[in-house]
C-alpha positions as CSV (number, residue, x, y, z in Angstrom):
1,X,77.3,-26.0,-6.3
2,X,77.6,-29.2,-8.4
3,X,74.7,-31.6,-8.4
4,X,74.0,-34.8,-10.4
5,X,70.7,-35.7,-12.0
6,X,70.2,-38.3,-9.3
7,X,70.3,-35.7,-6.5
8,X,67.9,-33.2,-8.0
9,X,64.6,-33.5,-6.2
10,X,61.3,-32.1,-7.6
11,X,60.8,-29.7,-4.6
12,X,64.3,-28.3,-5.2
13,X,63.6,-27.9,-9.0
14,X,60.2,-26.3,-8.1
15,X,61.9,-23.9,-5.8
16,X,64.4,-23.0,-8.5
17,X,61.7,-22.5,-11.0
18,X,59.7,-20.2,-8.8
19,X,62.8,-18.1,-8.1
20,X,63.6,-18.0,-11.8
21,X,67.2,-18.8,-11.4
22,X,69.6,-20.9,-13.4
23,X,71.0,-24.1,-12.0
24,X,74.5,-25.5,-12.7
25,X,74.2,-29.2,-13.2
26,X,77.2,-31.4,-13.5
27,X,77.1,-34.3,-15.9
28,X,80.6,-35.7,-15.6
29,X,83.6,-33.4,-15.5
30,X,82.0,-30.5,-17.5
31,X,79.2,-28.6,-15.8
32,X,76.4,-27.1,-17.9
33,X,73.7,-24.6,-17.2
34,X,70.1,-25.8,-17.0
35,X,67.6,-23.0,-17.9
36,X,64.1,-22.5,-16.7
37,X,62.6,-24.3,-19.7
38,X,64.9,-27.3,-19.2
39,X,63.9,-27.4,-15.5
40,X,60.2,-27.4,-16.4
41,X,60.7,-30.3,-18.9
42,X,62.8,-32.2,-16.4
43,X,60.2,-31.8,-13.7
44,X,57.5,-33.0,-16.1
45,X,59.5,-36.1,-17.1
46,X,60.4,-36.9,-13.5
47,X,56.9,-37.8,-12.1
48,X,58.3,-39.6,-9.1
49,X,61.4,-39.4,-6.9
50,X,62.3,-42.2,-4.5
51,X,58.9,-43.8,-5.2
52,X,56.9,-40.7,-4.1
53,X,54.3,-39.5,-6.5
54,X,54.2,-35.7,-7.1
55,X,51.0,-34.1,-8.4
56,X,50.1,-30.6,-9.7
57,X,49.1,-27.8,-7.4
58,X,45.9,-28.2,-5.4
59,X,44.9,-24.6,-6.1
60,X,45.1,-23.5,-9.7
61,X,43.1,-21.0,-11.8
62,X,41.0,-23.9,-13.1
63,X,40.4,-25.4,-9.7
64,X,39.7,-22.3,-7.7
65,X,36.3,-20.9,-6.7
66,X,34.8,-19.8,-10.1
67,X,32.8,-17.1,-8.3
68,X,36.0,-15.3,-7.3
69,X,37.2,-15.2,-10.9
70,X,34.0,-13.4,-11.8
71,X,34.6,-10.7,-9.2
72,X,35.6,-7.3,-10.6
73,X,36.3,-4.1,-8.6
74,X,37.1,-1.3,-10.9
75,X,37.8,1.3,-8.2
76,X,41.1,-0.6,-7.5
77,X,41.4,-2.3,-10.9
78,X,43.9,-2.3,-13.8
79,X,44.0,1.5,-14.2
80,X,45.0,2.0,-10.5
81,X,47.7,-0.7,-10.9
82,X,49.0,1.2,-13.9
83,X,49.0,4.4,-11.8
84,X,51.1,2.7,-9.1
85,X,53.5,1.5,-11.7
86,X,53.9,5.0,-13.1
87,X,54.5,6.4,-9.6
88,X,57.4,3.9,-9.2
89,X,58.8,5.0,-12.6
90,X,58.7,8.6,-11.6
91,X,60.6,7.8,-8.4
92,X,63.2,6.0,-10.4
93,X,63.7,9.1,-12.5
94,X,61.6,8.3,-15.6
95,X,60.7,11.3,-17.7
96,X,57.0,11.9,-18.0
97,X,54.9,14.8,-19.2
98,X,53.9,15.3,-15.5
99,X,55.7,15.2,-12.1
100,X,53.0,13.3,-10.1
101,X,50.1,11.0,-10.5
102,X,46.9,12.5,-9.1
103,X,44.6,9.7,-7.9
104,X,41.1,11.0,-8.4
105,X,39.7,7.5,-8.6
106,X,38.7,6.9,-5.0
107,X,36.9,8.7,-2.2
108,X,39.9,8.7,0.2
109,X,39.6,12.1,1.8
110,X,42.8,12.1,3.9
111,X,44.9,10.8,1.1
112,X,43.7,13.8,-0.8
113,X,44.9,16.2,2.0
114,X,41.8,16.6,4.1
115,X,42.9,17.1,7.8
116,X,41.4,14.9,10.5
117,X,38.9,16.4,13.0
118,X,41.1,17.4,16.0
119,X,38.7,16.2,18.7
120,X,38.4,12.7,17.2
121,X,42.1,12.2,17.0
122,X,42.7,13.5,20.5
123,X,40.3,10.9,21.9
124,X,41.7,8.2,19.8
125,X,45.3,9.1,20.9
126,X,44.2,8.8,24.5
127,X,42.5,5.5,23.9
128,X,45.6,4.1,22.1
129,X,48.0,5.3,24.8
130,X,46.2,5.8,28.1
131,X,49.3,7.3,29.7
132,X,48.4,10.5,27.9
133,X,45.4,10.9,30.2
134,X,47.9,12.5,32.6
135,X,48.9,15.0,29.9
136,X,47.6,18.5,30.5
137,X,47.7,19.3,26.8
138,X,44.5,17.3,26.2
139,X,41.1,18.9,27.0
140,X,39.1,17.3,29.9
141,X,36.1,16.4,27.7
142,X,38.4,14.4,25.4
143,X,39.8,12.6,28.4
144,X,36.3,11.8,29.7
145,X,35.3,10.3,26.3
146,X,38.5,8.2,26.3
147,X,37.9,6.9,29.8
148,X,34.3,6.0,29.0
149,X,35.4,4.0,25.9
150,X,38.3,2.3,27.7
151,X,36.0,1.3,30.6
152,X,33.8,-0.5,28.1
153,X,36.8,-2.5,26.7
154,X,38.2,-5.7,28.1
155,X,41.2,-4.9,30.3
156,X,40.5,-1.2,29.7
157,X,42.3,-1.6,26.3
158,X,41.2,-1.1,22.7
159,X,43.5,-3.9,22.0
160,X,41.0,-6.4,23.5
161,X,38.2,-8.1,21.5
162,X,34.8,-6.6,21.9
163,X,31.4,-8.2,21.7
164,X,30.8,-9.4,18.1
165,X,27.9,-7.0,17.7
166,X,30.0,-4.2,19.0
167,X,30.6,-2.5,22.3
168,X,27.2,-2.0,24.0
169,X,27.6,1.6,25.1
170,X,28.6,2.6,21.5
171,X,25.6,0.8,20.1
172,X,23.5,2.8,22.5
173,X,25.1,6.0,21.3
174,X,24.4,5.0,17.7
175,X,20.8,4.4,18.5
176,X,20.5,7.8,20.2
177,X,22.1,9.4,17.1
178,X,19.6,7.7,14.8
179,X,16.7,8.9,17.0
180,X,17.9,12.4,16.9
181,X,18.6,12.3,13.2
182,X,15.1,11.0,12.5
183,X,13.1,13.4,14.7
184,X,12.5,11.1,17.7
185,X,11.6,7.8,15.9
186,X,12.8,5.1,18.3
187,X,16.0,3.1,17.6
188,X,16.8,-0.1,19.5
189,X,20.5,-0.8,20.3
190,X,19.7,-4.5,19.8
191,X,19.1,-3.7,16.1
192,X,22.4,-2.0,15.8
193,X,25.4,-4.0,14.5
194,X,28.8,-2.3,14.4
195,X,30.9,-3.3,11.4
196,X,34.2,-3.0,9.6
197,X,33.1,0.0,7.5
198,X,29.7,-0.2,5.8
199,X,31.0,-2.6,3.2
200,X,31.4,-5.5,5.7
201,X,27.8,-5.0,6.9
202,X,26.4,-4.9,3.3
203,X,28.2,-8.2,2.4
204,X,27.0,-9.8,5.7
205,X,23.3,-9.0,5.0
206,X,23.7,-10.3,1.4
207,X,25.1,-13.5,2.7
208,X,21.9,-14.0,4.8
209,X,19.7,-13.3,1.8
210,X,21.3,-15.2,-1.0
211,X,20.1,-18.8,-1.6
212,X,18.6,-21.1,-4.2
213,X,19.7,-22.8,-7.4
214,X,18.9,-22.2,-11.1
215,X,15.7,-20.1,-11.5
216,X,15.3,-20.1,-7.7
217,X,18.6,-18.2,-7.2
218,X,18.3,-15.0,-5.3
219,X,18.1,-11.9,-7.5
220,X,19.4,-8.6,-6.1
221,X,18.3,-5.3,-7.7
222,X,21.2,-2.8,-8.0
223,X,21.3,0.6,-9.7
224,X,23.3,1.2,-12.8
225,X,25.6,3.0,-12.5
226,X,26.4,1.2,-9.2
227,X,29.2,1.0,-6.7
228,X,31.3,-2.1,-7.6
229,X,31.1,-3.5,-4.1
230,X,27.6,-4.7,-5.0
231,X,28.4,-6.4,-8.3
232,X,31.6,-7.9,-6.7
233,X,29.7,-9.3,-3.7
234,X,26.9,-10.7,-5.8
235,X,29.4,-12.5,-8.1
236,X,31.3,-13.9,-5.1
237,X,28.1,-15.1,-3.5
238,X,26.7,-16.6,-6.7
239,X,23.6,-14.4,-6.7
240,X,21.9,-12.9,-9.7
241,X,22.5,-9.2,-10.4
242,X,19.4,-7.4,-11.6
243,X,20.2,-4.0,-13.2
244,X,17.9,-1.1,-13.0
245,X,19.0,2.1,-14.8
246,X,19.1,5.5,-13.2
247,X,17.8,8.3,-15.5
248,X,20.8,10.3,-16.6
249,X,18.7,12.9,-18.4
250,X,16.9,13.7,-15.2
251,X,20.0,14.1,-12.9
252,X,20.3,10.3,-12.3
253,X,16.9,10.1,-10.7
254,X,15.3,6.8,-9.8
255,X,12.2,5.9,-11.8
256,X,9.7,3.3,-10.4
257,X,8.6,2.3,-13.9
258,X,12.2,1.3,-14.5
259,X,12.2,-0.7,-11.3
260,X,9.1,-2.6,-12.5
261,X,10.7,-3.3,-15.9
262,X,13.8,-4.7,-14.3
263,X,11.9,-6.8,-11.8
264,X,9.5,-8.2,-14.4
265,X,12.4,-9.2,-16.7
266,X,14.3,-10.8,-13.8
267,X,11.5,-13.0,-12.7
268,X,12.0,-15.0,-15.9
269,X,15.3,-16.4,-14.7
270,X,15.7,-15.8,-10.9
271,X,13.9,-15.1,-7.6
272,X,14.2,-11.3,-6.9
273,X,14.3,-10.8,-3.2
274,X,16.4,-7.7,-2.6
275,X,16.4,-4.0,-3.6
276,X,19.6,-1.9,-3.0
277,X,19.5,1.9,-3.0
278,X,22.5,4.2,-2.7
279,X,21.5,7.6,-1.4
280,X,23.2,10.0,-1.9
281,X,24.4,8.2,-5.0
282,X,27.8,6.7,-5.8
283,X,29.1,7.2,-8.4
284,X,26.4,9.5,-9.7
285,X,26.1,12.1,-6.8
286,X,22.3,12.4,-6.9
287,X,20.2,12.9,-3.8
288,X,16.8,11.2,-3.9
289,X,13.7,13.2,-3.1
290,X,11.4,12.2,-0.3
291,X,8.7,11.4,-2.8
292,X,11.1,9.0,-4.6
293,X,11.9,7.3,-1.3
294,X,8.2,6.8,-0.5
295,X,7.7,5.3,-4.0
296,X,10.6,2.9,-3.4
297,X,9.2,1.8,-0.1
298,X,5.8,1.2,-1.6
299,X,7.4,-0.8,-4.4
300,X,9.4,-2.9,-1.9
301,X,6.3,-3.7,0.1
302,X,4.2,-4.5,-3.0
303,X,6.8,-6.8,-4.5
304,X,7.9,-8.3,-1.2
305,X,11.5,-7.2,-1.4
306,X,14.1,-6.8,1.3
307,X,15.3,-3.2,1.2
308,X,19.0,-2.3,1.6
309,X,19.6,1.5,2.1
310,X,23.3,2.5,1.6
311,X,23.4,5.9,3.3
312,X,27.1,6.4,3.9
313,X,27.1,9.9,2.3
314,X,24.2,11.2,4.3
315,X,26.1,14.4,5.4
316,X,27.3,15.1,1.9
317,X,24.5,17.1,0.4
318,X,25.3,20.3,-1.5
319,X,22.8,21.3,-4.1
320,X,20.1,23.9,-3.3
321,X,16.7,22.3,-2.7
322,X,18.2,18.9,-1.9
323,X,17.9,17.3,1.5
324,X,18.9,13.9,2.9
325,X,15.9,11.8,4.1
326,X,16.7,8.5,5.8
327,X,14.8,5.5,4.5
328,X,14.0,4.6,8.1
329,X,12.5,8.0,8.9
330,X,10.3,8.0,5.8
331,X,9.3,4.3,6.4
332,X,8.0,5.1,9.9
333,X,6.3,8.3,8.8
334,X,4.4,6.3,6.2
335,X,2.6,4.5,9.1
336,X,2.4,1.0,10.5
337,X,1.3,-0.5,7.2
338,X,4.9,-0.1,6.1
339,X,6.9,0.4,9.3
340,X,5.7,-3.0,10.7
341,X,6.2,-5.0,7.6
342,X,9.0,-3.8,5.3
343,X,12.2,-5.6,6.1
344,X,15.2,-3.2,5.8
345,X,18.8,-2.7,6.7
346,X,20.5,0.7,6.5
347,X,24.2,1.4,6.6
348,X,26.5,4.2,7.6
349,X,30.3,4.6,7.9
350,X,33.0,6.8,9.4
351,X,34.8,6.7,6.0
352,X,32.9,9.5,4.2
353,X,30.8,12.6,5.1
354,X,33.0,15.2,6.8
355,X,35.2,12.7,8.7
356,X,36.8,10.8,5.8
357,X,38.4,8.4,8.3
358,X,38.6,5.5,5.8
359,X,41.5,3.6,7.4
360,X,39.8,3.1,10.8
361,X,37.1,1.0,9.1
362,X,34.3,2.0,11.4
363,X,30.6,1.6,10.5
364,X,27.2,0.3,11.5
365,X,24.0,-1.1,10.2
366,X,20.5,-1.0,11.7
367,X,18.0,-3.8,10.9
368,X,14.3,-3.2,10.8
369,X,11.6,-6.0,11.0
370,X,14.2,-8.8,10.9
371,X,12.8,-12.2,11.9
372,X,14.1,-13.0,15.5
373,X,15.4,-16.4,14.3
374,X,17.2,-14.7,11.5
375,X,18.7,-12.2,14.0
376,X,20.1,-15.1,15.9
377,X,21.8,-16.3,12.7
378,X,23.1,-12.9,12.0
379,X,24.7,-12.8,15.5
380,X,26.3,-16.2,14.6
381,X,27.6,-14.9,11.3
382,X,29.2,-11.7,12.8
383,X,30.7,-13.8,15.6
384,X,32.7,-15.8,13.1
385,X,34.7,-12.6,12.5
386,X,35.1,-12.1,16.2
387,X,34.5,-8.3,16.2
388,X,34.9,-5.1,14.2
389,X,38.1,-3.2,14.8
390,X,37.8,-1.6,18.2
391,X,39.6,1.7,17.2
392,X,37.0,2.0,14.4
393,X,34.2,1.5,17.0
394,X,35.7,4.2,19.2
395,X,35.9,6.6,16.3
396,X,32.3,5.8,15.4
397,X,31.2,6.6,18.9
398,X,32.8,10.1,18.5
399,X,31.0,10.6,15.2
400,X,27.6,9.8,16.5
401,X,28.1,11.5,19.8
402,X,30.2,14.6,19.2
403,X,31.0,17.2,21.9
404,X,28.0,18.9,23.5
405,X,27.6,22.5,24.6
406,X,27.3,21.6,28.3
407,X,30.6,19.7,28.3
408,X,33.7,21.2,30.1
409,X,35.5,22.3,27.0
410,X,32.9,23.9,24.8
411,X,35.6,25.6,22.9
412,X,36.6,22.3,21.4
413,X,33.0,21.7,20.3
414,X,33.1,25.0,18.4
415,X,36.4,24.1,16.9
416,X,35.2,20.7,15.8
417,X,32.0,22.2,14.3
418,X,34.1,24.8,12.5
419,X,36.2,22.0,11.0
420,X,33.2,20.0,10.0
421,X,31.5,23.1,8.4
422,X,34.7,24.0,6.6
423,X,35.0,20.5,5.1
424,X,31.4,20.4,3.9
425,X,31.5,23.9,2.6
426,X,34.6,23.2,0.6
427,X,33.1,20.1,-0.9
428,X,30.0,22.0,-1.9
429,X,32.1,24.6,-3.7
430,X,34.1,21.9,-5.5
431,X,30.9,20.2,-6.5
432,X,29.8,23.4,-8.2
433,X,33.2,24.1,-9.8
434,X,33.4,20.6,-11.2
435,X,30.0,20.8,-12.9
436,X,30.6,24.2,-14.3
437,X,34.0,23.5,-15.8
438,X,33.1,20.1,-17.3
439,X,30.1,21.6,-19.0
440,X,32.3,24.0,-20.9
441,X,34.3,21.2,-22.4
442,X,33.1,20.0,-25.9
443,X,32.2,16.3,-25.6
444,X,31.7,16.2,-21.8
445,X,28.3,16.5,-20.2
446,X,28.1,16.7,-16.4
447,X,25.0,16.5,-14.2
448,X,24.9,18.6,-11.0
449,X,26.8,17.0,-8.1
450,X,24.0,17.1,-5.6
451,X,25.8,15.0,-3.0
452,X,28.4,12.4,-2.1
453,X,32.0,12.9,-3.3
454,X,32.0,12.1,-7.0
455,X,31.0,13.2,-10.5
456,X,30.1,10.8,-13.3
457,X,30.3,12.9,-16.5
458,X,29.4,11.5,-19.9
459,X,32.0,11.6,-22.6
460,X,31.4,11.6,-26.3
461,X,34.1,9.5,-28.0
462,X,34.8,9.7,-31.8
463,X,34.2,6.5,-33.7
464,X,37.9,6.1,-34.6
465,X,38.7,6.1,-30.9
466,X,36.1,3.4,-30.3
467,X,37.5,1.4,-33.1
468,X,41.0,1.8,-31.8
469,X,40.0,0.7,-28.4
470,X,38.4,-2.5,-29.8
471,X,41.5,-3.2,-31.8
472,X,43.5,-3.1,-28.5
473,X,41.0,-5.3,-26.7
474,X,39.9,-2.4,-24.4
475,X,36.5,-1.0,-23.5
476,X,36.4,2.5,-25.1
477,X,36.2,4.5,-21.8
478,X,39.0,2.3,-20.4
479,X,41.1,3.3,-23.4
480,X,40.3,6.9,-22.8
481,X,41.2,6.8,-19.1
482,X,44.4,4.8,-19.8
483,X,45.5,7.5,-22.3
484,X,44.6,10.2,-19.8
485,X,46.7,8.6,-17.1
486,X,49.7,8.1,-19.4
487,X,49.6,11.6,-20.9
488,X,48.4,13.7,-18.0
489,X,49.0,11.7,-14.8
490,X,45.3,11.8,-13.9
491,X,43.9,8.5,-12.5
492,X,40.1,8.2,-13.0
493,X,37.8,5.1,-13.2
494,X,36.1,4.3,-16.5
495,X,32.3,4.3,-16.4
496,X,32.3,0.7,-17.6
497,X,33.5,-0.3,-14.2
498,X,30.2,0.9,-12.6
499,X,27.9,-0.1,-15.4
500,X,26.2,2.3,-17.9
501,X,23.7,2.2,-20.7
502,X,24.9,0.5,-23.9
503,X,26.6,3.0,-26.2
504,X,27.3,5.6,-23.5
505,X,30.7,6.3,-21.9
506,X,31.6,7.9,-18.6
507,X,34.2,8.2,-16.0
508,X,34.0,8.6,-12.2
509,X,36.1,11.3,-10.6
510,X,36.2,12.3,-6.9
511,X,35.8,16.0,-6.0
512,X,38.1,15.5,-2.9
513,X,41.4,17.1,-4.1
514,X,42.1,20.5,-2.6
515,X,40.5,23.3,-4.6
516,X,43.7,24.4,-6.4
517,X,44.7,20.9,-7.3
518,X,41.1,20.1,-8.4
519,X,41.4,23.1,-10.8
520,X,44.6,21.6,-12.2
521,X,42.9,18.2,-12.6
522,X,39.9,19.8,-14.4
523,X,42.2,21.8,-16.7
524,X,44.3,18.7,-17.6
525,X,41.1,16.7,-18.4
526,X,39.9,19.6,-20.6
527,X,43.1,19.8,-22.5
528,X,43.3,16.0,-22.9
529,X,39.6,15.8,-24.1
530,X,40.3,18.4,-26.8
531,X,43.5,16.8,-27.9
532,X,42.0,13.2,-27.8
533,X,39.0,14.3,-29.8
534,X,41.1,16.0,-32.4
535,X,43.4,13.0,-32.8
536,X,40.6,10.6,-33.5
537,X,38.3,12.9,-35.5
């Protein structure tokens, strides 16, 4: 195509620039090629075409929301992007010291090979394709569950919107589940809000809580190490992050003295209003004792703090002597002085525990002692998003209301329980295996994995490695994890992405891989640690 300068419009030039192509431009009889640099200069010089003024982009890195630029999410950060790139290189035939990338960076159970619970998938299949209700291969109790869920949906289809708070009969089932879990303490379905996983509910509550400017800005206390959802959400909302440190020397326990230190320091520059607790812990895998939970509740009451209890790993408890205690149960057992006054939201999800159904994005939160006028605002806020995914709501219903012994197909109850027991038993064994092997590696120290799905070992790095990392502009544990990925094909998340005490280095690794693959991962990390230490000693 031959074009003169007079017919080249700025939109056309812009399109060519974005596509990174060369344009043949004719200037008389002899055409010449106009490269990208020339196009850019030409576009800059040509500020108007046919009398129409052309400005720069409305949205640029300088003009975008500055809070978004401050958001970081290490779990899916640069090291994961590098892992994806390496996977592509392997598929294209690149030669590496390994044949696959093992992504041990995230708690994605099914991606790691865990099989879905049969009964759950049977009911979901029936809900998705109701014609299967006529199929004799499906047990009658699965059909009954599917019919009940479909009858609660508009048009008897999970493709219809639900109420913004969630399908009513599912919220009722969640309330009954909580009552049973907590030994009969009442739960009101009106206080239950179904959500797109627990993450969505956590961000929603934070939106209600965050306000103020300058020294009056809302401060939110989060544990260090923390799950990066919290730091990312606080950055996005413009809140003040208040760090309190877990005690690594005492199995990542929570110390009230440390909470008081953090709160006192924060009051110099913000208005602390919220205390977030993750129990069982992510990334640290600790399980808080009942005494610790009581101390936290007293602290929240004394300091007039809204309590957020992230309990998505409540079924993932492995260590002997450890037990999950819900914050709500302990709150009410402490008596009306606390149960009538402490404002709290607790969160659960279908993504973890024995289900591992991350992709369905099912979850709920229960609010306690929330001001009725604020609840009206909460309803408005969740209504903006229309409703949580209805398939995720259906899955949640099955999790909180599993098959019962008096239902027609009791065999499937046994089968489901056997699957659940097998999953949790395997995780408990892998938790012990991970701790044992890591603690035999020089330079790695690993606390017991009491619960959840992760280990957060401490690594001792030689000074030369720290210096090399700084030379490359990397945080030392990011340098370590990048080298591990490039040399062994193991994708972990550096501890700096979760927060850690100054001068300490860690990484987070999930214990979800199948046992034999987990042994391979642990052996590769062992070999790398020894080689890395020798190289930089």
